[in-house]
C-alpha positions in Angstrom: 0.0 0.0 0.0 1.2 3.5 -0.6 2.6 5.3 2.4 2.4 8.9 3.5 5.8 10.5 4.4 4.6 12.9 7.1 7.9 14.6 7.6 8.2 15.3 3.9 4.6 16.6 3.8 5.6 19.1 6.6 8.7 20.2 4.7 6.6 20.6 1.5 4.1 22.8 3.6 6.8 25.0 4.8 8.2 25.5 1.3 4.7 26.3 0.0 4.1 29.2 2.3 5.6 31.8 0.0 3.6 30.6 -2.9 0.5 31.0 -0.7 1.3 34.5 0.2 1.6 35.4 -3.5 -1.7 33.7 -4.5 -5.2 35.2 -4.8 -7.9 32.6 -4.9 -9.8 32.3 -8.2 -13.5 33.6 -8.0 -14.6 31.5 -10.9 -16.5 34.4 -12.5 -14.4 34.9 -15.7 -17.2 35.7 -18.2 -15.6 33.5 -20.9 -16.1 30.3 -18.8 -18.5 30.9 -15.9 -21.9 32.4 -15.3 -21.8 36.1 -14.3 -22.0 37.2 -10.6 -25.6 38.5 -11.0 -26.8 35.2 -12.5 -29.6 33.5 -10.6 -28.5 30.9 -8.1 -30.2 28.0 -9.7 -28.6 28.5 -13.0 -25.1 28.8 -11.4 -25.6 25.7 -9.4 -26.9 23.7 -12.5 -24.1 25.0 -14.6 -21.4 23.8 -12.3 -23.2 20.5 -11.5 -23.3 19.7 -15.2 -19.8 20.9 -16.1 -18.0 19.2 -13.3 -19.9 16.1 -14.2 -18.1 16.3 -17.6 -14.7 17.2 -16.2 -12.7 14.1 -16.7 -10.3 12.6 -19.1 -10.5 15.3 -21.7 -7.1 14.5 -23.3 -5.4 11.2 -24.1 -1.9 10.5 -25.2 -1.6 11.8 -28.8 -5.0 13.4 -28.6 -5.1 16.8 -26.9 -8.3 18.4 -26.2 -7.3 21.9 -27.4 -8.7 24.5 -29.7 -8.7 28.3 -30.6 -11.9 30.2 -30.0 -12.1 34.0 -30.7 -8.4 34.1 -31.1 -7.7 32.6 -27.7 -6.3 29.0 -27.2 -8.1 26.9 -24.7 -6.8 23.6 -23.4 -8.5 20.7 -21.4 -10.8 21.9 -18.7 -10.5 25.5 -20.0 -11.9 24.5 -23.3 -14.7 22.6 -21.5 -15.8 25.4 -19.5 -15.5 27.8 -22.4 -17.9 25.7 -24.5 -20.0 25.3 -21.4 -20.5 29.0 -21.1 -21.2 29.3 -24.8 -23.9 26.8 -24.4 -25.3 28.7 -21.4 -25.3 31.9 -23.5 -26.9 30.5 -26.7 -29.2 27.6 -25.3 -29.6 27.8 -21.5 -32.5 25.2 -21.8 -29.8 22.7 -22.5 -29.1 22.7 -18.7 -32.7 21.9 -17.7 -32.9 18.5 -15.9 -35.7 17.4 -18.4 -33.4 18.0 -21.4 -30.3 16.4 -19.7 -32.5 13.3 -19.1 -32.7 12.8 -22.9 -29.2 13.9 -24.1 -27.8 11.9 -26.9 -24.3 11.2 -28.1 -24.9 13.6 -31.1 -25.7 16.4 -28.6 -22.4 15.9 -26.9 -20.5 16.0 -30.2 -22.3 19.1 -31.2 -21.6 20.8 -27.9 -18.0 19.8 -27.1 -16.3 19.4 -30.4 -14.5 22.3 -32.1 -13.7 21.3 -35.6 -11.9 17.9 -35.4 -11.2 18.4 -31.7 -13.5 16.3 -29.6 -13.4 14.8 -26.0 -13.1 11.0 -25.7 -16.2 8.8 -25.0 -19.0 11.1 -26.0 -21.5 8.2 -25.6 -20.5 7.8 -22.0 -20.6 11.5 -21.4 -24.2 11.5 -22.7 -25.2 8.6 -20.5 -23.7 10.4 -17.4 -25.8 13.4 -18.2 -28.9 11.4 -18.7 -28.4 9.8 -15.4 -27.8 13.2 -13.8 -31.0 14.6 -15.3 -33.2 11.7 -14.4 -32.1 11.4 -10.8 -32.2 15.2 -10.3 -35.8 15.1 -11.4 -36.5 12.0 -9.2 -34.9 13.2 -6.0 -34.8 17.0 -6.2 -37.6 18.0 -8.6 -34.9 19.0 -11.1 -33.3 21.6 -9.0 -29.5 21.7 -8.5 -29.9 24.3 -5.9 -32.3 22.2 -3.9 -29.7 19.5 -3.9 -27.1 22.0 -2.4 -29.5 23.5 0.1 -30.7 20.2 1.5 -27.0 19.3 2.4 -27.3 22.1 5.0 -23.8 23.2 4.4 -22.2 19.8 5.2 -19.8 17.9 2.9 -20.3 14.8 5.0 -22.8 14.0 7.5 -23.0 11.0 9.6 -26.8 11.5 10.0 -28.5 9.1 7.7 -31.6 11.3 7.8 -29.7 14.4 6.6 -26.9 13.5 4.2 -24.1 15.9 3.4 -23.4 17.1 -0.2 -20.9 14.4 -1.0 -23.3 11.6 0.1 -26.1 13.2 -2.0 -23.9 13.5 -5.0 -23.0 9.8 -4.9 -26.4 8.8 -6.3 -25.1 10.2 -9.7 -22.8 8.0 -11.7 -20.8 11.1 -12.6 -20.0 11.7 -9.0 -19.4 8.2 -7.9 -15.5 8.4 -7.5 -14.7 6.8 -4.1 -11.9 9.4 -3.8 -14.5 12.2 -4.3 -12.6 14.2 -6.9 -15.7 15.7 -8.7 -17.7 16.2 -5.4 -14.8 18.2 -3.9 -14.3 20.1 -7.1 -18.0 21.0 -7.3 -17.9 22.1 -3.6 -15.0 24.4 -4.3 -16.9 26.1 -7.2 -20.0 26.5 -5.1 -18.2 27.8 -2.1 -16.4 30.5 -4.1 -19.5 31.5 -5.9 -21.3 31.9 -2.5 -23.8 29.1 -2.9 -22.3 26.8 -0.2 -21.1 27.8 3.3 -19.1 24.8 4.4 -20.0 23.9 8.1 -17.5 21.1 8.3 -14.3 22.5 6.9 -12.2 19.7 8.4 -13.8 17.5 5.6 -12.6 19.6 2.7 -10.1 17.7 0.6 -8.0 18.5 -2.6 -9.9 17.1 -5.6 -7.3 14.5 -6.6 -6.6 14.4 -10.3 -3.5 13.8 -12.5 -1.9 17.1 -11.8 -2.0 16.8 -7.9 -1.1 13.1 -8.1 2.0 13.8 -10.3 3.3 16.6 -7.9 2.7 14.5 -4.9 4.7 11.5 -6.4 7.5 13.7 -7.4 7.8 15.4 -4.1 7.7 12.1 -2.2 4.9 13.0 0.1 3.4 9.6 -0.9 5.6 6.6 -1.4 4.2 3.6 -3.4 5.3 0.1 -2.4 8.1 -1.1 -4.7 5.9 -3.3 -6.9 3.5 -0.5 -7.5 6.3 2.0 -8.0 7.6 -0.2 -10.8 4.3 -0.3 -12.5 4.0 3.5 -12.4 7.5 3.9 -13.8 6.7 1.3 -16.5 3.5 3.1 -17.5 1.5 0.0 -16.9 -2.2 0.7 -16.2 -3.4 0.3 -12.6 -6.5 -1.6 -11.5 -9.4 0.5 -10.0 -8.6 -0.7 -6.6 -4.9 0.3 -7.0 -5.9 3.7 -8.3 -8.3 4.3 -5.3 -5.6 3.3 -2.8 -3.1 5.5 -4.3 -5.3 8.6 -4.7 -6.6 8.2 -1.1 -3.0 8.3 0.1 -2.3 11.4 -2.1 -5.5 13.1 -0.9 -4.7 12.6 2.7 -1.1 13.6 2.1 -2.2 17.0 0.7 -4.7 17.3 3.6 -1.8 17.0 5.9 0.1 19.7 4.0 -3.0 22.0 4.2 -3.3 21.4 7.9 0.4 22.2 8.4 0.0 25.4 6.3 -3.3 26.2 8.0 -4.9 26.9 4.6 -8.1 25.7 3.1 -7.6 22.5 1.1 -9.5 24.1 -1.8 -7.1 27.0 -1.9 -4.2 24.6 -1.9 -5.7 22.7 -4.8 -5.8 26.0 -6.9 -2.1 26.4 -6.4 -1.3 22.7 -7.1 -3.5 22.4 -10.2 -2.3 25.4 -11.9 1.3 24.4 -10.9 0.7 21.0 -12.6 -0.4 22.7 -15.9 2.3 25.4 -16.0 5.3 24.3 -14.0 5.5 20.6 -13.0 4.6 19.4 -16.4 4.3 15.7 -17.5 7.7 14.4 -18.5 9.6 17.7 -18.2 9.1 19.7 -15.1 10.3 23.3 -15.4 12.2 23.3 -12.0 14.7 26.0 -13.0 12.7 27.7 -15.7 9.8 28.6 -13.5 7.7 31.6 -14.6 4.2 33.2 -14.2 3.0 31.2 -11.2 3.0 31.8 -7.5 5.2 28.8 -7.0 8.0 30.6 -8.8 10.7 32.4 -6.9 13.1 34.0 -9.3 13.3 31.4 -12.1 13.2 28.4 -9.7 10.3 26.5 -8.3 10.0 27.3 -4.6 9.9 23.6 -3.8 13.4 23.0 -5.3 15.0 22.5 -1.9 12.6 19.9 -0.8 11.9 18.2 -4.2 14.0 15.1 -4.9 13.5 15.7 -8.7 14.7 19.3 -8.5 17.6 18.3 -6.4 18.7 15.7 -9.0 18.2 12.8 -6.6 15.4 11.2 -8.6 14.1 11.2 -12.1 10.7 12.9 -12.7 7.9 10.4 -12.2 4.7 11.0 -14.1 1.3 10.2 -12.5 0.0 6.6 -12.7 -1.8 5.3 -15.8 -5.5 4.8 -15.3 -7.3 6.1 -18.4 -10.6 4.4 -18.7 -12.6 6.2 -16.0 -15.1 9.0 -15.5 -14.0 9.5 -11.8 -11.4 12.2 -12.8 
């Protein structure tokens, strides 16, 4: 089983403090990708519920989800949310639960393709939205805001008569990840947009995806057992159970970092996710060519003194291979 290196996690937390002081949390109201601040709460809640449900595995090796719209290049999740906002502007009825319940593969292709650039598995994505729409109608009269409000501000609740947001989301296939990546990402969006006041902040966790996994493995805050480590190095696909075990360890290791820093896990996630896209890249981390990110100090990554890769002690390890999933 993967092991958390608690001492290394605390060293990483100390090294991250400077980046935290230079970071301003994203408000998720950029008009190109998100509903405006004055949009009604039901529309905002439904928008994020639908977009996060689709926020997984947008690129594959040799097939990057990237396109230029209006002279600006969008990649991965940025492209997804740009197209989501365009749909909201041109056809807001698409997000109605009754419409979602009958979404077809052709609808996904029409929505999320730009020229020849399309996300993988459009049929699966359509099925996830149908499931979302049908169950939202069944349990919440089609209202995303009602789902959020009935959680009473709790992410997790041990009261079976009053489930928290994460428990409520588990009924939807799109949100069924045992490591809770999408539920935590949705909670982060809703909290920043003022639709969720988290009453159990100790239950916040970093939404564990490829970027935060890659950084955790490179920093050594999680150490896979030798046989699992070899499979990661050899780029052999993990089983679902191995993926769950590894990502739970990564999630809890980052929670330890957040606790040591005394920072909200969701804010830490902002820093890590953007760092994974701009600095700690797959295959070629920019340890000594670090620019345009709070983690950069001079031209160096602020973690260089605690990172075995930056110190030349280890080769850069990429995240584990686990492609065929809608969890993250």
